[in-house]
KEPASE-980795 format. One record per residue (C-alpha): residue in one letter; x, y, z. Coordinates in pm, 1 decimal. Layout:
BEGIN
<r 'a'; <X; Y; Z>>
...
END
This chain:
BEGIN
<r 'm'; <6045.2; 5941.9; 10176.5>>
<r 'r'; <6203.0; 5918.6; 9840.1>>
<r 'r'; <6538.5; 5599.5; 9792.3>>
<r 't'; <6812.0; 5775.7; 9653.4>>
<r 'g'; <7034.5; 5541.1; 9453.1>>
<r 't'; <6964.5; 5339.6; 9192.4>>
<r 't'; <6645.6; 5129.6; 9160.5>>
<r 'r'; <6615.1; 4860.9; 8959.1>>
<r 'r'; <6375.1; 5036.9; 8710.8>>
<r 'g'; <6623.0; 5295.7; 8664.7>>
<r 'a'; <6903.4; 5047.8; 8592.9>>
<r 'l'; <6670.8; 4869.5; 8349.1>>
<r 't'; <6527.5; 5186.6; 8167.5>>
<r 'a'; <6943.5; 5266.7; 8062.6>>
<r 't'; <6979.9; 4959.2; 7974.7>>
<r 'g'; <6718.2; 4989.6; 7725.9>>
<r 'a'; <6855.4; 5255.9; 7640.3>>
<r 'f'; <7203.8; 5191.3; 7582.8>>
<r 'a'; <7073.8; 4847.0; 7326.6>>
<r 'v'; <6862.1; 5031.0; 7133.3>>
<r 'g'; <7202.3; 5343.3; 7127.3>>
<r 'a'; <7362.7; 5011.4; 7004.6>>
<r 'v'; <7150.9; 4855.9; 6796.1>>
<r 'l'; <7113.3; 5211.6; 6628.7>>
<r 'a'; <7502.6; 5214.8; 6576.2>>
<r 'g'; <7490.9; 4883.2; 6403.2>>
<r 'c'; <7283.2; 4988.8; 6114.9>>
<r 'g'; <7475.3; 5170.8; 5899.9>>
<r 'g'; <7498.5; 5135.2; 5618.7>>
<r 'd'; <7887.6; 5110.8; 5483.1>>
<r 't'; <7811.0; 5274.2; 5149.0>>
<r 'd'; <8128.6; 5190.8; 4924.5>>
<r 'd'; <8095.0; 4909.3; 4698.8>>
<r 't'; <8464.5; 4873.0; 4571.3>>
<r 'g'; <8633.1; 4697.9; 4838.9>>
<r 's'; <8878.1; 4982.3; 4935.3>>
<r 'g'; <8627.1; 5102.0; 5200.1>>
<r 'r'; <8735.0; 5092.1; 5628.1>>
<r 'k'; <9018.8; 4797.0; 5699.4>>
<r 'g'; <8780.6; 4631.7; 5957.1>>
<r 's'; <8444.2; 4737.7; 5810.0>>
<r 'a'; <8169.8; 4522.9; 5859.6>>
<r 'h'; <8066.2; 4471.2; 5537.5>>
<r 's'; <8396.1; 4381.2; 5498.4>>
<r 'g'; <8498.3; 3990.0; 5532.7>>
<r 'a'; <8116.6; 3948.8; 5346.0>>
<r 'r'; <8361.6; 4053.9; 4996.9>>
<r 't'; <8611.1; 3908.5; 5117.4>>
<r 'a'; <8532.9; 3609.0; 4785.6>>
<r 'a'; <8345.2; 3593.5; 4514.3>>
<r 'd'; <8201.1; 3259.6; 4549.1>>
<r 'g'; <8136.3; 3356.4; 4950.5>>
<r 't'; <8262.4; 3073.9; 5119.4>>
<r 's'; <8536.7; 3237.9; 5297.2>>
<r 's'; <8257.0; 3444.3; 5444.0>>
<r 'v'; <8052.6; 3143.3; 5535.0>>
<r 'r'; <8391.1; 3042.0; 5697.7>>
<r 't'; <8399.9; 3370.3; 5893.2>>
<r 'e'; <8101.5; 3397.6; 5973.9>>
<r 'k'; <8089.4; 2987.6; 6131.0>>
<r 'a'; <8378.3; 2986.2; 6310.5>>
<r 'l'; <8268.7; 3302.7; 6519.2>>
<r 'r'; <7978.5; 3211.1; 6562.8>>
<r 't'; <8058.2; 2904.1; 6735.0>>
<r 's'; <8318.7; 3139.7; 6932.8>>
<r 'a'; <8013.5; 3351.3; 7006.0>>
<r 's'; <7770.0; 3017.8; 7137.4>>
<r 'g'; <8150.6; 2912.1; 7369.9>>
<r 't'; <8163.3; 3228.6; 7535.9>>
<r 't'; <7753.3; 3224.7; 7617.2>>
<r 'a'; <7765.6; 2888.8; 7739.1>>
<r 't'; <8000.9; 2849.5; 7954.2>>
<r 'l'; <7812.6; 3221.6; 8088.1>>
<r 'l'; <7474.8; 2956.9; 8112.3>>
<r 'a'; <7708.5; 2732.9; 8281.8>>
<r 'g'; <7785.7; 2983.7; 8536.0>>
<r 'y'; <7437.7; 3127.0; 8607.9>>
<r 'e'; <7326.5; 2722.8; 8614.5>>
<r 'r'; <7583.1; 2679.0; 8901.2>>
<r 'v'; <7460.2; 2944.0; 9106.5>>
<r 'l'; <7153.9; 2927.4; 9100.6>>
<r 't'; <7225.3; 2552.6; 9181.8>>
<r 'a'; <7467.7; 2695.1; 9494.1>>
<r 'h'; <7250.8; 2966.9; 9607.4>>
<r 'p'; <6926.0; 2900.7; 9603.2>>
<r 's'; <6827.4; 3248.3; 9760.9>>
<r 't'; <6915.7; 3397.8; 9340.6>>
<r 'a'; <6706.3; 3257.1; 9172.7>>
<r 't'; <6443.4; 3459.7; 9167.1>>
<r 'a'; <6664.2; 3782.2; 9061.5>>
<r 'l'; <6934.3; 3613.5; 8913.4>>
<r 't'; <6641.6; 3345.5; 8672.1>>
<r 'p'; <6487.0; 3625.1; 8415.7>>
<r 'l'; <6868.4; 3724.0; 8359.4>>
<r 'r'; <7001.1; 3370.4; 8299.1>>
<r 'd'; <6696.5; 3309.3; 8058.7>>
<r 'a'; <6803.3; 3641.1; 7881.7>>
<r 'v'; <7133.5; 3442.7; 7833.7>>
<r 'r'; <6962.6; 3091.6; 7736.2>>
<r 'a'; <6791.0; 3304.6; 7469.3>>
<r 'h'; <7110.6; 3452.3; 7347.5>>
<r 'l'; <7284.3; 3086.7; 7320.7>>
<r 'k'; <7006.4; 2988.7; 7074.6>>
<r 'a'; <7040.5; 3311.5; 6854.7>>
<r 'v'; <7457.3; 3285.4; 6845.4>>
<r 't'; <7424.9; 2873.5; 6799.0>>
<r 'p'; <7494.8; 2747.7; 6444.3>>
<r 'g'; <7335.4; 2447.3; 6447.0>>
<r 'a'; <7277.4; 2281.5; 6782.4>>
<r 'a'; <7324.7; 2412.0; 7123.3>>
<r 'p'; <7723.2; 2382.0; 7245.9>>
<r 'a'; <7705.8; 2131.1; 7596.3>>
<r 'l'; <7743.8; 2366.8; 7849.2>>
<r 'g'; <8079.0; 2496.4; 7931.7>>
<r 't'; <8249.4; 2465.9; 8292.8>>
<r 'a'; <8172.3; 2756.7; 8562.6>>
<r 'r'; <8434.1; 2654.8; 8819.9>>
<r 's'; <8319.6; 2905.0; 9136.7>>
<r 'r'; <8597.4; 3031.6; 9441.8>>
<r 'a'; <8268.5; 3225.1; 9573.1>>
<r 'a'; <8202.0; 3066.8; 9934.0>>
<r 'g'; <7826.2; 3297.2; 9964.0>>
<r 'p'; <7554.5; 3417.1; 9719.5>>
<r 'a'; <7753.6; 3785.3; 9670.6>>
<r 'a'; <8046.7; 3677.8; 9553.2>>
<r 'a'; <7907.8; 3407.3; 9325.4>>
<r 'v'; <7659.6; 3734.8; 9176.7>>
<r 'r'; <7971.7; 3858.8; 9152.0>>
<r 'e'; <8224.0; 3648.4; 9008.5>>
<r 'l'; <7894.2; 3595.8; 8759.7>>
<r 'a'; <7886.0; 3963.8; 8695.1>>
<r 'a'; <8318.9; 3969.2; 8633.6>>
<r 'a'; <8197.3; 3718.7; 8332.5>>
<r 'e'; <7929.1; 3892.8; 8231.4>>
<r 'r'; <8184.2; 4160.8; 8191.1>>
<r 'a'; <8438.8; 3885.1; 7969.9>>
<r 'a'; <8199.2; 3762.3; 7757.9>>
<r 'a'; <8083.3; 4197.8; 7676.3>>
<r 'd'; <8441.3; 4160.1; 7597.7>>
<r 'a'; <8470.4; 3864.2; 7361.9>>
<r 'y'; <8158.2; 3986.7; 7138.2>>
<r 't'; <8265.7; 4309.4; 7080.4>>
<r 'a'; <8606.4; 4118.3; 7007.7>>
<r 'l'; <8472.7; 3932.7; 6758.5>>
<r 'l'; <8186.4; 4226.8; 6607.4>>
<r 'l'; <8606.7; 4334.2; 6380.9>>
<r 'e'; <8540.8; 4012.8; 6219.7>>
<r 'a'; <8215.0; 4002.5; 6177.0>>
<r 'p'; <7940.3; 4008.3; 5873.0>>
<r 'g'; <7628.6; 4283.1; 5876.8>>
<r 'e'; <7402.3; 4062.6; 6045.4>>
<r 'l'; <7546.4; 3884.1; 6268.2>>
<r 'a'; <7785.3; 4205.4; 6367.7>>
<r 'r'; <7426.5; 4355.6; 6425.3>>
<r 'l'; <7353.9; 4052.5; 6701.8>>
<r 'l'; <7614.7; 4049.4; 6842.7>>
<r 'a'; <7696.7; 4435.5; 6945.5>>
<r 's'; <7296.8; 4325.1; 7041.7>>
<r 'v'; <7420.8; 4054.9; 7317.2>>
<r 'a'; <7721.3; 4244.5; 7385.3>>
<r 'a'; <7492.1; 4499.4; 7446.2>>
<r 'a'; <7267.3; 4297.5; 7767.7>>
<r 'c'; <7609.3; 4162.0; 7900.4>>
<r 's'; <7715.4; 4500.3; 8013.2>>
<r 'a'; <7378.1; 4547.7; 8127.1>>
<r 'h'; <7340.2; 4256.0; 8331.5>>
<r 'a'; <7696.4; 4284.9; 8439.7>>
<r 'y'; <7552.8; 4659.4; 8641.5>>
<r 'l'; <7298.6; 4425.4; 8768.7>>
<r 'l'; <7469.9; 4192.3; 8893.7>>
<r 't'; <7694.1; 4438.5; 9058.7>>
<r 'e'; <7407.1; 4612.5; 9257.9>>
<r 'l'; <7245.5; 4362.9; 9291.5>>
<r 'a'; <7589.2; 4200.3; 9505.9>>
<r 'k'; <7582.2; 4431.8; 9720.2>>
<r 'e'; <7258.1; 4416.7; 9822.3>>
<r 't'; <7257.4; 4039.0; 9815.2>>
<r 'p'; <7371.7; 3891.4; 10167.3>>
<r 'a'; <7746.4; 3743.9; 10214.3>>
END
């Protein structure tokens, strides 16, 4: 008899489709070269200064903010993996993806891992906390998109999509994890 409900393969397939859609949506160009295009477009920040120093500062600030968010998320994974070794099989690939995100968004040397506080007593509660942290990170990256220049906007959209996928997978994992 076939199992009903969400399978890991189905979730990963849906996640991949979502991520590809997000990346493709971010690849559209802004054809208005006059600078009077849409307010808040991904390219408007790049046109703010003739010498480009403003856009460089903006990108560095956005990357610093994104790397802080990612470092805190990575610290959460490390804390859960240390406190609940039984979750290592499921959480290690997600933690490694977050580590890759940190490397991609960080301008220069990686920041120190943020602090992650937990109130969870059991592994299921800890996984639910990680799911909530992933959702919060996705929201933070999405908020940064309004200010980001083209390539950074695409990167942030991709990382936000991955965080949303991680949140979904973690939510499903929490249902299967013994309390």
